[in-house]
ZALUMSE-197374 format. One line per field, with one value per residue: x, y, z of N, C-alpha, C in turn; residue number from 1; residue in three letters. Coordinates in steps of 0.02 Angstrom, whole numbers, plus 50000, padded with zeros to 5 digits. Each point is the difference from the previous one (the first is absolute). Example, Ala and Ser with C-alpha at 12.3 -4.5 7.8 and 13.67 -1.06 7.14 Angstrom:
% ZALUMSE-197374
n_x	(50660	49982)
n_y	(49716	50053)
n_z	(50390	49964)
ca_x	(49955	50042)
ca_y	(50059	50059)
ca_z	(50000	50003)
c_x	(50045	49961)
c_y	(50060	50055)
c_z	(50000	50037)
seq	(1	2)
type	(ALA	SER)
END
This chain:
% ZALUMSE-197374
n_x	(55887	49964	50037	49956	50028	49972	49967	49994	50064	50007	50062	50053	50045	50042	50045	49992	49940	49986	49962	49959	50001	49938	49980	49949	50055	50040	49940	50003	50059	50016	50019	50001	49944	50024	49985	50019	49971	50044	49959	50019	49954	49950	49970	49998	49991	50003	50019	49961	50037	49956	50036	49941	49975	50059	50000	49936	50017	50051	49958	49955	50043	50018	49934	50022	49999	50054	49987	49941	50004	49935	50014	50053	49966	49949	50044	50030	49940	49970	50039	50023	49942	49986	49975	50032	49944	50029	49939	50024	50024	50015	50000	50062	49989	50061	49984	50032	50053	50022	49973	50030	50055	49994	49981	50051	50033	50001	50056	49964	49983	49939	49971	49970	49972	49997	49952	50033	49977	50039	49995	50050	49966	50059	49962	50025	49975	50050	50041	49980	50001	50056	50017	49977	50027	50006	49946	50041	49996	50063	50008	49968	50034	50056	49985	49979	50056	50023	49959	49953	50000	49979	50046	49942	50017	49934	49983	49971	49956	50062)
n_y	(53730	50053	50029	49994	50059	49986	50048	50011	50002	49998	50016	49968	50048	49951	49986	49957	50027	49942	49985	49975	49967	50025	49948	50043	50036	49967	49989	50059	49988	49960	49962	49962	50036	49989	50042	50054	50057	50035	50052	50060	50038	50024	49962	50017	49950	49936	49974	49949	49981	49956	49946	49971	50026	49983	49940	50001	50023	49958	49955	50023	50003	49939	50009	50036	50065	49961	50035	49986	50059	50005	49971	50038	50052	49981	49986	50058	50029	49968	50004	50062	50004	49959	49958	49947	49975	49955	49983	50006	49950	50058	50002	50013	50063	50011	50056	50013	50024	50007	49941	49978	50033	49978	49944	50031	49945	49960	49966	49948	50024	50022	49956	50030	49941	50025	49955	50010	49938	50028	50040	49991	50048	50026	50017	50059	49973	50038	49981	49937	50011	50033	49949	49959	50050	50032	49977	49999	50059	49986	49978	50053	50036	49969	50002	50062	50007	49966	50038	49954	50047	49941	49986	50004	50063	50002	49971	49952	50048	50022)
n_z	(54525	49983	50045	50049	50016	50059	50031	50065	50015	50066	49989	50020	49989	49989	50046	49950	50011	50028	49948	50045	49942	49996	50035	50008	50003	50041	50028	49971	50027	49951	50050	49947	50002	50060	49953	50033	49980	50035	49993	49982	50027	49968	50045	50062	49958	50016	49943	50016	49948	49979	49983	49992	50054	50028	49971	50017	50060	50003	49974	50043	50050	49979	49994	50052	49991	49991	49946	50027	50027	49985	49942	49991	50022	49961	49953	50013	50004	49950	49947	50004	50032	49950	50043	49979	50026	50037	50019	50062	50035	50030	49932	50019	49983	49976	50032	49943	50031	49938	49995	50056	49984	49938	50030	50029	49985	50052	50014	50018	49942	50017	49960	49951	49987	49939	49991	49943	50002	49954	50052	50044	50032	50015	50052	50016	50056	50023	49952	50008	50065	49985	49963	50047	50033	49943	49969	49948	49971	49984	50063	50024	49956	50013	50065	49992	49965	50052	50034	50001	49955	49979	50044	50031	50017	49999	50056	49967	49988	49998)
ca_x	(49938	50009	49978	49958	50010	49948	49998	50048	50023	50056	50056	50057	50066	50043	50056	50043	49963	49967	49927	49971	49942	49943	49989	49948	50034	50044	49959	49981	50059	50035	50063	50055	49994	50005	50048	49963	50040	49981	50023	49964	49940	49994	49985	50055	49994	50035	49957	50024	49972	50022	50043	49961	49979	50059	50019	49951	50016	50062	49983	49965	50047	50046	49972	50000	50051	50058	50030	49966	50020	49950	50009	50063	49987	49956	50042	50044	49960	49974	50047	50064	49997	49969	50039	49968	49999	49976	49986	50036	49955	49954	49957	50024	50040	50040	49989	50063	49999	49974	49927	49971	50003	49952	49932	49993	50000	50062	49994	49958	49944	49941	49985	49933	49998	49936	49993	49976	49988	50059	50059	49991	50034	50030	49995	50004	49931	49990	49995	49938	49946	49997	49975	49930	49960	49944	50001	50012	49950	50015	49975	49927	49981	50014	49951	49936	50003	50001	49935	49947	49962	49928	49982	49985	50046	49962	49955	49933	49948	50025)
ca_y	(50028	50064	50003	50056	50018	50043	50003	50040	49968	50035	49956	50037	49982	49978	50044	50001	50029	49947	49997	49933	50004	49961	49936	50008	50023	49947	49943	50009	49988	49937	50015	50004	50065	50053	50050	50062	50059	50055	50063	50059	50019	50072	50024	49984	49932	49952	49955	49931	49965	49932	50001	50011	50071	50040	49994	50039	50071	50013	50002	50063	50055	49992	50021	50073	50034	50007	50066	50053	50009	49968	49928	49983	50008	49946	49940	50006	49993	49932	49947	50014	49990	49935	49946	49934	49974	49931	49984	49944	49948	50031	50044	50069	50032	50055	50062	50037	50065	50056	49994	50018	50073	50031	49991	50023	49941	49984	49937	49995	50046	49968	50014	49980	49972	50011	49966	50047	49963	49964	50020	50009	50060	49996	50068	50023	50017	50073	50029	49977	50036	50066	49994	49979	50036	50035	49990	50060	50013	49955	49933	50003	50001	49934	49954	50014	49977	49927	49975	49999	50062	49985	49979	50059	50009	49997	49941	50010	50016	50043)
ca_z	(50025	50033	50069	50020	50070	50027	50072	50037	50062	50033	50019	50025	49976	50055	50013	49941	49944	49962	50004	49991	49955	50025	49967	49949	49939	49974	49979	49930	49959	50015	50036	49952	49967	50050	49975	49996	49986	50043	49972	50025	49963	49989	50067	50046	50023	49958	49962	49998	49942	49986	49941	49939	50000	49989	49930	49961	50010	49963	49929	49987	50004	49945	49936	49997	49960	50043	49991	50038	50070	50042	49998	50036	50071	50021	50002	50059	50060	50010	49986	50032	50072	50013	50030	50003	50068	50004	50070	50031	50024	50048	49960	50007	49947	50025	49964	50001	50034	49960	49992	50065	50007	49954	50025	50069	50043	50035	50036	50060	49992	49969	49930	49978	49932	49965	49936	49950	49939	49976	50038	50071	50024	50067	50024	50069	50020	50007	49933	49970	50033	49969	49931	50000	50050	49969	49927	49961	49948	49944	50019	49998	49930	49972	50028	49968	49930	50000	50023	49950	50010	50000	50067	50042	50056	50062	49999	49970	50048	50055)
c_x	(50014	49971	49954	50010	49943	50004	50057	50021	50059	50050	50055	50064	50041	50060	50051	49964	49966	49925	49978	49938	49944	49992	49948	50029	50039	49961	49980	50056	50031	50068	50059	50001	50001	50056	49959	50048	49971	50029	49961	49938	50002	49982	50059	49989	50040	49949	50033	49962	50021	50040	49962	49978	50058	50020	49952	50015	50063	49985	49964	50047	50048	49973	49997	50055	50060	50034	49968	50024	49951	50010	50063	49988	49955	50039	50045	49961	49981	50053	50066	50001	49975	50051	49960	50004	49968	49988	50043	49950	49950	49954	50023	50037	50038	49986	50065	49992	49975	49924	49965	49997	49949	49930	49990	49996	50068	49992	49959	49939	49939	49994	49929	50005	49931	50002	49967	49987	50061	50064	49981	50039	50024	50007	50023	49929	49987	49992	49935	49941	49991	49971	49925	49954	49939	50004	50010	49943	50011	49975	49924	49975	50011	49949	49932	50000	49998	49933	49950	49955	49924	49977	49985	50048	49963	49953	49932	49950	50024	49985)
c_y	(50065	49998	50060	50011	50045	49998	50042	49961	50038	49948	50043	49977	49975	50047	50003	50028	49948	50001	49928	50007	49956	49935	50005	50024	49943	49939	50005	49980	49933	50017	50006	50068	50058	50048	50063	50057	50058	50063	50058	50012	50075	50035	49981	49931	49955	49955	49931	49964	49927	50002	50015	50074	50046	49999	50040	50075	50018	50005	50065	50059	49998	50022	50076	50027	50014	50069	50054	50001	49964	49924	49978	50005	49945	49935	50002	49986	49927	49946	50009	49988	49930	49950	49935	49976	49931	49985	49942	49949	50026	50051	50073	50022	50058	50061	50040	50070	50058	49997	50015	50076	50034	49998	50023	49943	49990	49932	50007	50047	49962	50020	49978	49977	50011	49962	50046	49966	49961	50016	50009	50063	49989	50072	50008	50018	50075	50032	49980	50037	50070	49998	49986	50043	50034	49988	50067	50009	49953	49929	49998	49998	49932	49949	50008	49974	49924	49970	50002	50059	49988	49979	50061	50004	50002	49941	50019	50015	50044	50071)
c_z	(50036	50071	50010	50074	50022	50076	50029	50062	50027	50024	50029	49966	50059	50006	49943	49938	49956	50015	49990	49958	50027	49960	49945	49934	49969	49979	49927	49952	50019	50031	49953	49964	50050	49980	49987	49984	50039	49970	50031	49959	49986	50067	50045	50031	49954	49966	49998	49944	50001	49935	49936	49995	49987	49926	49956	50007	49961	49926	49982	50001	49941	49933	49993	49956	50045	49995	50042	50072	50047	50002	50038	50075	50027	50005	50061	50064	50013	49992	50037	50075	50019	50029	49995	50071	49999	50074	50024	50027	50052	49966	50003	49937	50032	49956	50004	50029	49956	49990	50066	50008	49955	50028	50072	50050	50032	50034	50064	49997	49972	49927	49986	49928	49971	49935	49950	49933	49979	50037	50073	50020	50072	50025	50072	50020	50004	49931	49966	50030	49971	49930	49999	50044	49970	49924	49965	49949	49941	50015	49996	49927	49968	50025	49965	49928	49995	50019	49942	50014	50001	50070	50042	50059	50066	49996	49970	50056	50056	49987)
seq	(1	2	3	4	5	6	7	8	9	10	11	12	13	14	15	16	17	18	19	20	21	22	23	24	25	26	27	28	29	30	31	32	33	34	35	36	37	38	39	40	41	42	43	44	45	46	47	48	49	50	51	52	53	54	55	56	57	58	59	60	61	62	63	64	65	66	67	68	69	70	71	72	73	74	75	76	77	78	79	80	81	82	83	84	85	86	87	88	89	90	91	92	93	94	95	96	97	98	99	100	101	102	103	104	105	106	107	108	109	110	111	112	113	114	115	116	117	118	119	120	121	122	123	124	125	126	127	128	129	130	131	132	133	134	135	136	137	138	139	140	141	142	143	144	145	146	147	148	149	150	151	152	153	154	155	156	157	158)
type	(MET	ALA	LEU	THR	PHE	SER	GLY	THR	SER	GLU	HIS	GLY	LEU	ASP	ASP	LYS	GLY	ARG	LEU	THR	LEU	PRO	GLN	ARG	ILE	LEU	ASP	GLN	VAL	ALA	ARG	ALA	ASP	TRP	ARG	PHE	PHE	LEU	THR	VAL	SER	MET	ASP	LYS	CYS	LEU	LEU	LEU	HIS	ASP	ALA	GLN	GLY	TRP	ASN	GLU	LEU	VAL	ALA	LYS	ILE	GLY	THR	GLY	VAL	HIS	GLY	SER	GLN	ALA	HIS	ARG	ASN	LEU	SER	ARG	ARG	PHE	LEU	GLY	SER	ALA	GLU	GLU	VAL	VAL	PRO	ASP	THR	ALA	ARG	ARG	ILE	ARG	ILE	PRO	GLU	PRO	LEU	LEU	GLU	TYR	ALA	GLY	LEU	ALA	PRO	SER	MET	PRO	VAL	ARG	LEU	LEU	GLY	MET	GLY	ASN	VAL	LEU	GLU	VAL	TRP	SER	PRO	ALA	LEU	LEU	GLY	GLY	VAL	LEU	SER	VAL	PRO	THR	ALA	ALA	GLU	GLU	SER	LEU	PHE	ALA	SER	LEU	MET	ASP	GLN	ARG	THR	PRO	SER	THR	PRO	MET	GLY	ALA)
END
């Protein structure tokens, strides 16, 4: 069964760079299946996939043209930096140092988790704030294209 991650929550890394996963996330997965994959994103955050979601991503990346520079770089980015992480009995996962550095994180630092459907993003609150501070023209355009254009943008009778 595919997981659906949604919502935002703030947490803290412990002094060893471990993140305690929220119970609401782990409740979606049988304890025997507590196996996740952590990798970098195209943005300066980390992506946490469940095993099924990770396998689907690997299959999609694997169908690309390996001879192209873009495909090799994409494979390096997502697959080459990936780490399998298994929560301990306290629900903690260890984030390896290179991944912490990539995302601008450090031990004992706050992190923000964002559910993005099939993946969970792990952000530095400061970096996320910069990303979300003002919608870009591309975001505005995408949002408009996703909305039902038949719906009036102003209330009826206004």
